[in-house]
MARVEX-235658 format. One record per residue (C-alpha): residue number from 1; residue in three letters; x, y, z. Coordinates in steps of 0.5 Angstrom, whole numbers. Layout:
<seq=NUM type=ALA x=X y=Y z=Z>
...
//
This chain:
<seq=1 type=MET x=210 y=227 z=345>
<seq=2 type=SER x=215 y=223 z=341>
<seq=3 type=THR x=217 y=225 z=334>
<seq=4 type=SER x=215 y=219 z=331>
<seq=5 type=ILE x=208 y=221 z=334>
<seq=6 type=ASP x=208 y=228 z=332>
<seq=7 type=ASN x=210 y=226 z=325>
<seq=8 type=LEU x=205 y=221 z=323>
<seq=9 type=ALA x=200 y=226 z=326>
<seq=10 type=GLU x=202 y=231 z=321>
<seq=11 type=LEU x=201 y=226 z=316>
<seq=12 type=PHE x=194 y=225 z=318>
<seq=13 type=LYS x=192 y=232 z=319>
<seq=14 type=LEU x=193 y=233 z=311>
<seq=15 type=LEU x=187 y=228 z=310>
<seq=16 type=PRO x=180 y=232 z=309>
<seq=17 type=GLY x=176 y=234 z=315>
<seq=18 type=VAL x=182 y=231 z=320>
<seq=19 type=GLY x=184 y=236 z=325>
<seq=20 type=LYS x=190 y=236 z=330>
<seq=21 type=ARG x=186 y=232 z=336>
<seq=22 type=GLN x=183 y=227 z=331>
<seq=23 type=ALA x=190 y=226 z=328>
<seq=24 type=GLN x=193 y=224 z=335>
<seq=25 type=ARG x=187 y=220 z=336>
<seq=26 type=TYR x=188 y=216 z=329>
<seq=27 type=VAL x=196 y=215 z=331>
<seq=28 type=HIS x=194 y=212 z=338>
<seq=29 type=ALA x=189 y=208 z=335>
<seq=30 type=VAL x=194 y=205 z=330>
<seq=31 type=LEU x=199 y=204 z=336>
<seq=32 type=ARG x=193 y=200 z=340>
<seq=33 type=LYS x=192 y=196 z=335>
<seq=34 type=GLY x=199 y=193 z=335>
<seq=35 type=PRO x=205 y=192 z=330>
<seq=36 type=SER x=202 y=187 z=325>
<seq=37 type=TYR x=196 y=192 z=324>
<seq=38 type=ALA x=201 y=198 z=323>
<seq=39 type=LYS x=205 y=193 z=318>
<seq=40 type=SER x=199 y=192 z=314>
<seq=41 type=LEU x=197 y=199 z=314>
<seq=42 type=ALA x=204 y=201 z=311>
<seq=43 type=LEU x=204 y=196 z=306>
<seq=44 type=SER x=197 y=197 z=304>
<seq=45 type=LEU x=199 y=205 z=303>
<seq=46 type=GLN x=205 y=203 z=299>
<seq=47 type=SER x=201 y=199 z=294>
<seq=48 type=LEU x=196 y=204 z=293>
<seq=49 type=HIS x=199 y=208 z=288>
<seq=50 type=GLN x=201 y=201 z=284>
<seq=51 type=ALA x=194 y=198 z=284>
<seq=52 type=VAL x=190 y=204 z=283>
<seq=53 type=ALA x=191 y=210 z=278>
<seq=54 type=GLN x=187 y=216 z=275>
<seq=55 type=CYS x=182 y=214 z=269>
<seq=56 type=SER x=184 y=218 z=263>
<seq=57 type=TRP x=177 y=220 z=261>
<seq=58 type=CYS x=174 y=222 z=268>
<seq=59 type=ARG x=180 y=222 z=272>
<seq=60 type=ARG x=177 y=217 z=277>
<seq=61 type=TYR x=181 y=213 z=282>
<seq=62 type=GLU x=180 y=206 z=281>
<seq=63 type=GLU x=184 y=199 z=278>
<seq=64 type=LEU x=183 y=201 z=271>
<seq=65 type=SER x=182 y=197 z=265>
<seq=66 type=LEU x=188 y=196 z=259>
<seq=67 type=GLU x=185 y=202 z=256>
<seq=68 type=ASN x=187 y=206 z=262>
<seq=69 type=LEU x=179 y=207 z=263>
<seq=70 type=CYS x=175 y=206 z=270>
<seq=71 type=HIS x=169 y=201 z=270>
<seq=72 type=THR x=164 y=207 z=268>
<seq=73 type=CYS x=168 y=210 z=262>
<seq=74 type=ALA x=169 y=203 z=259>
<seq=75 type=GLY x=162 y=201 z=260>
<seq=76 type=LYS x=158 y=199 z=254>
<seq=77 type=ASP x=151 y=201 z=257>
<seq=78 type=ARG x=153 y=209 z=258>
<seq=79 type=GLU x=151 y=214 z=254>
<seq=80 type=GLN x=157 y=217 z=251>
<seq=81 type=ASP x=153 y=224 z=249>
<seq=82 type=MET x=152 y=226 z=257>
<seq=83 type=ILE x=158 y=228 z=262>
<seq=84 type=MET x=156 y=230 z=269>
<seq=85 type=ILE x=161 y=235 z=272>
<seq=86 type=VAL x=163 y=233 z=280>
<seq=87 type=ALA x=168 y=235 z=285>
<seq=88 type=THR x=170 y=229 z=288>
<seq=89 type=ASP x=170 y=221 z=287>
<seq=90 type=ALA x=166 y=221 z=293>
<seq=91 type=ASP x=161 y=225 z=289>
<seq=92 type=CYS x=161 y=220 z=283>
<seq=93 type=ASP x=160 y=214 z=288>
<seq=94 type=ALA x=154 y=217 z=291>
<seq=95 type=LEU x=151 y=219 z=284>
<seq=96 type=GLU x=152 y=212 z=282>
<seq=97 type=LYS x=148 y=209 z=288>
<seq=98 type=THR x=142 y=212 z=285>
<seq=99 type=ARG x=142 y=208 z=279>
<seq=100 type=THR x=139 y=213 z=275>
<seq=101 type=TYR x=144 y=217 z=271>
<seq=102 type=LYS x=147 y=213 z=265>
<seq=103 type=GLY x=152 y=218 z=262>
<seq=104 type=LEU x=159 y=219 z=264>
<seq=105 type=TYR x=163 y=224 z=269>
<seq=106 type=PHE x=168 y=229 z=269>
<seq=107 type=ILE x=171 y=229 z=276>
<seq=108 type=LEU x=174 y=236 z=278>
<seq=109 type=GLY x=178 y=234 z=284>
<seq=110 type=GLY x=176 y=239 z=288>
<seq=111 type=LEU x=172 y=246 z=288>
<seq=112 type=ALA x=175 y=253 z=286>
<seq=113 type=ARG x=178 y=258 z=291>
<seq=114 type=PHE x=177 y=265 z=290>
<seq=115 type=GLY x=182 y=268 z=285>
<seq=116 type=ASP x=185 y=262 z=284>
<seq=117 type=ASP x=187 y=263 z=276>
<seq=118 type=ASP x=192 y=257 z=276>
<seq=119 type=TRP x=185 y=252 z=278>
<seq=120 type=VAL x=181 y=255 z=272>
<seq=121 type=THR x=187 y=255 z=267>
<seq=122 type=PHE x=188 y=247 z=269>
<seq=123 type=GLN x=181 y=245 z=269>
<seq=124 type=LYS x=179 y=249 z=262>
<seq=125 type=GLY x=185 y=245 z=259>
<seq=126 type=ALA x=183 y=239 z=262>
<seq=127 type=LEU x=175 y=239 z=261>
<seq=128 type=LYS x=176 y=242 z=253>
<seq=129 type=GLU x=180 y=236 z=252>
<seq=130 type=ARG x=175 y=231 z=255>
<seq=131 type=LEU x=169 y=234 z=251>
<seq=132 type=GLN x=173 y=233 z=245>
<seq=133 type=ILE x=173 y=226 z=246>
<seq=134 type=HIS x=166 y=225 z=245>
<seq=135 type=LYS x=160 y=229 z=241>
<seq=136 type=VAL x=157 y=231 z=248>
<seq=137 type=SER x=150 y=234 z=247>
<seq=138 type=GLU x=149 y=236 z=255>
<seq=139 type=VAL x=153 y=237 z=261>
<seq=140 type=VAL x=150 y=237 z=268>
<seq=141 type=LEU x=153 y=241 z=273>
<seq=142 type=ALA x=153 y=237 z=280>
<seq=143 type=LEU x=156 y=241 z=285>
<seq=144 type=PRO x=155 y=242 z=292>
<seq=145 type=THR x=150 y=248 z=293>
<seq=146 type=ASN x=154 y=252 z=297>
<seq=147 type=THR x=158 y=258 z=296>
<seq=148 type=GLU x=164 y=255 z=293>
<seq=149 type=GLY x=160 y=250 z=289>
<seq=150 type=GLU x=156 y=256 z=286>
<seq=151 type=TYR x=163 y=260 z=284>
<seq=152 type=THR x=166 y=254 z=281>
<seq=153 type=ALA x=160 y=252 z=277>
<seq=154 type=GLN x=160 y=260 z=275>
<seq=155 type=LEU x=167 y=259 z=273>
<seq=156 type=LEU x=166 y=253 z=269>
<seq=157 type=LEU x=160 y=257 z=265>
<seq=158 type=ASP x=164 y=263 z=264>
<seq=159 type=HIS x=171 y=260 z=261>
<seq=160 type=VAL x=169 y=253 z=258>
<seq=161 type=LEU x=162 y=252 z=257>
<seq=162 type=SER x=159 y=258 z=255>
<seq=163 type=LYS x=164 y=258 z=249>
<seq=164 type=ILE x=162 y=251 z=246>
<seq=165 type=ASN x=155 y=248 z=243>
<seq=166 type=VAL x=152 y=244 z=248>
<seq=167 type=THR x=146 y=244 z=253>
<seq=168 type=VAL x=148 y=246 z=260>
<seq=169 type=SER x=144 y=243 z=266>
<seq=170 type=GLU x=145 y=243 z=274>
<seq=171 type=LEU x=141 y=239 z=279>
<seq=172 type=GLY x=134 y=241 z=281>
<seq=173 type=ARG x=133 y=244 z=288>
<seq=174 type=GLY x=131 y=237 z=291>
<seq=175 type=MET x=138 y=238 z=295>
<seq=176 type=SER x=138 y=243 z=301>
<seq=177 type=THR x=142 y=249 z=300>
<seq=178 type=GLY x=149 y=248 z=303>
<seq=179 type=LEU x=149 y=240 z=302>
<seq=180 type=GLU x=155 y=237 z=299>
<seq=181 type=ILE x=153 y=231 z=294>
<seq=182 type=GLU x=157 y=225 z=297>
<seq=183 type=TYR x=153 y=226 z=304>
<seq=184 type=SER x=146 y=227 z=300>
<seq=185 type=ASP x=142 y=220 z=301>
<seq=186 type=THR x=140 y=216 z=294>
<seq=187 type=LYS x=133 y=219 z=294>
<seq=188 type=THR x=135 y=226 z=294>
<seq=189 type=LEU x=140 y=225 z=289>
<seq=190 type=GLU x=135 y=221 z=285>
<seq=191 type=HIS x=130 y=227 z=286>
<seq=192 type=ALA x=135 y=232 z=284>
<seq=193 type=LEU x=137 y=229 z=278>
<seq=194 type=SER x=130 y=228 z=275>
<seq=195 type=LEU x=129 y=236 z=277>
<seq=196 type=ARG x=135 y=238 z=273>
<seq=197 type=ARG x=134 y=245 z=270>
<seq=198 type=THR x=138 y=248 z=264>
<seq=199 type=LEU x=143 y=253 z=265>
<seq=200 type=LYS x=145 y=254 z=257>
//
């Protein structure tokens, strides 16, 4: 295999859920689509970080307003006293499709790994800063119902949420154990939101 193919395959492998064989399929798909497609792909990737930035409140990636806020945080109809903590932008998108939740979000950008003290320190500082922006009355933990999601929720409870005067709840168990938010259907998420239970 040529160095050019190897190099691009290694870049594709850095994407979530992409292994060696899938990465090679992506490379060959780009080759089959021809030079014009490859040029369009390259230009889109180059302009991505120029057009899209991270919201200064929820940390969602989007084309932002003049205040550096995403459309959700900038929305006048959102409940400012409720924040839902999710793992990824995709989770936020899935929950927005329910049209049930009207509060704001805080996106972790991933789940905690066991013993990762740097993750805890970073999230603790960012989340505390976020909660100080608004007078928050409730924090909703909307994390995957798997080992990593439960571990992350416990870290947030122990290191941040237990130390502030706020109600903490989590999605109800309408979701199957081990299920990730972004792959849940809208009805399941609506049910889980309506059945959320208080943790603190």
